[in-house]
N, C-alpha and C positions, 0 to 999 in steps of 0.2 A: 534270951536267944541271941546268939552271935550275929552281929550285923556285918554287912558286906564291907563297910569301911574299916572294920576291925581286922579284916583279912588283908586289905590293901587300902592304905590311907587315901589315895586320890579319889576313891569312890565317894567320899564325903563332899567333894567339891561341887559347887553349884554357882554359876555366874548368870546373872540376869539383869537386863536393862530395866530399871525401875518402872518406867512409864511405857515400856515397849513390850514386844512379844517375843524377843530373842532370848533363848536360854542355851547355855552350854554346860554339859555334864560329861564326866569321864565315860568313854565307850564301855558298855557292858556287853555280856554275851547276848542279852536280849536285843541289843541294838544291831548286832552284826548282820542278821538276815535282811533287815531293812536297808542297811548300808550297801549290802551286796546288790539288792534290787535297784537301788539308785545308780550304782556303778554300771550295772548291766543295761540300764535304760539310757545311759549316756552321760558323760561328763564333758567331753570335748569332741570336736570333729576328728574322726579316726585318721584323717590325713595329716594331722598335727599331733605333736606330743609335748604337753606342757610340763611334764614331770621329769625330775632328774633320773628317777628309776621308772622305766616305762611299764609300770605294773598293769595299766589298762590294756596293753597289747596281749595279755594272756588269753588263751582260748576261753571261750565262754564257759566251757565245762570245767575249767581249772580255776577260774577267777574266784568262785565262792570259797573253796578250800584255801586258796592262797590268802584271801582276805582274812579269814578266821585265824589262820596261822600267824599272820602279821600282828594282829592285835593281841593274841595270846603271848607271842614272843616278847612284845613290847612290855607287857606286864611282868613276865617272868624275869626279864633282864633289867628291870627298873632298880636303880640304886643311886645313892648320892654321887657316885663317880661318873655315871652316865645314865641319863634318863630321857624317855620320850613319853610325853603326855598327849594323848589324842582325846579330844572332846567332841562328843556328838552335838551337832547344832540343830536346834529346833526353832521353828517360827510358828507361833500359835499352836504349839504342841506337835507340829508336823516335822518329821525328820527331813533335813535338807542337805546335810553334808558333814564335814569334819574340819575342825580347826585344831592344829597340833602345834606343839612347841617342844624343842629338844635341846639338850645341853650336855656338855662333857666338862668335867672338872669345874662345875658351877660354883662350888664353895670358894674357889680362888678366882676364876675368870669373871664371874657375874655377867656372863653373856649367854644368850640363848637364841635359837633360830626358829622362826615361825614357818609353818607350811600349812596348806589347807587345800581342800577341794569342795566344790559345790556342784550338785546335780545341775545339768545343763538347763533344765526347765525352770530353775530358780535363779539363774544368773541375770545380771543387768537390772537388779532390783535394789541394789545398795546393801544386800545382805553380806557380801564378801567384805566390804569396808567395815560394816558394823561389827562383825565377828572378829576381825583383826584388831579393831580398837579395844574390844573387850579383853582379848588375850593380852594385849599390851598393858592395860590397866592392871591385870593380874600380876604381870611381871614387874612393873615399876612400883606399884603401890603396895604390893603384898609379899613379893619374893625378892626384893632388894636388888633388882637387876640394874646394871650400869648401862647396858646397851642391849638392843634386840636386833638381830640381823635377819635378812631374808635374801631371796634371789629369784630371778625369773629369766627365762630365755628372752632374747631381744625381739623375737617374733611373737611374744605373748603380751601385747600392749595392755590387755585388761588387768592382768596381775600387776604389771608395773604401775598402772594407773591407781590401783588400790593402794599400793605402797606409798605413792607420792601423796595421796589424800591423807594418809595417816601420819606423814611427816618424814618418812625414810629419805635418805639422800644416797646418791651413788657412791659406791665403794670399790670400784674397779670392775673389770670384765674377765671372765675365764673362758678359755677355749676348751670345749668338752666334747666327748662322744655322747650323743643322745641315744639314738637307736644304733644298732650295729653298723659301723661304717659311715655314720652321719655326723659331720662336724656341726656344732652349734655353739653360740656365744651366750654365756650366762652372765647377766648383769647382777653384780653383788650390791646389796643395799644395807644400810645401817641406820638405826633409830636410837636417839638418846632422849632422856626425859625432857630436856629443854626444847626439843623439836617436835615432841609428840602432840598431834592434833587429837585432842580427847573427844570422846562421844558427847553429844549434847545432853544426854541423860546420865544420872548417876548409875553406877553398876553395883548391884547388890551381890555380895559374895558370902558364901557359906563354905565351911570345911577347910579354911585356911590353916588352922592349927595342925590338922592331920596331914595336909600336903607339905607344910614346912618340915614336919618331922620326917616325912618320907624322903625328902631330898636332902636331909641333913642340916637344915638351917637351925632347927631347934631340936634339942635332945631330950 
C-alpha cells in the first residue's frame, strides 16, 4: 500500500526531544481542523498583530478555509527552488501550534527563515523556545544550513526573547506596513551554528532522507 511519505517526502519527518514530550511532524490534513480550533480560540491579543501577514484578522467564518488553503498551497508549491515546511507541534500528544521554516534558492544560499505560532493558552511555558531549538537542530545538523534567520516586530518582546535564548543576534530593522495604514518596525535576526544555544536533550530525527531528497540536497 502506498504510504503518505511516498507522495510527499516531508510527511516522513519526525522530530522529538528524546527525554521530553515535544514532537514536531509535517502538518497533515488531519491536523488542520485542530489547528483551526486553536487559532479560533486565540493566538494573540486582537489589539496587537505579531504576524507579517495578518492572517488572524480574517473573519471567523473565513479563517478555517483560509487556513486549509494555506497548508494545501504550501505542499503544492514545495520545490527545491522555494519551499515552506510547516510542522505541527505536540506536547504530550496534544496539538499546541506550528513551527515553520522556509527557504528560497536553498541549494546555493543555505539560509532559511523560521516562523511559528503557539496557541495563547500554551504560551509562557517554554514551548516556543523548545520548538525553535528543535527546528534549528534540523537545519544545522541535518540540512546543511549555514544560517537561520527570523524576525519579530519590536512590540513583540516574547518572540524576540525566544530568539535571543536560542542565540540569534540582531541583523537590522525594517520599516513595514503591518495592518493597512499601520507602520511597524520589524527586527531582523540571524543565527549561525557557532552561536546556537542547543536544547538540553538530544533530538531524535526520522525521515531525513526523504526530506533531503524533497529539497534537492540528495538526488
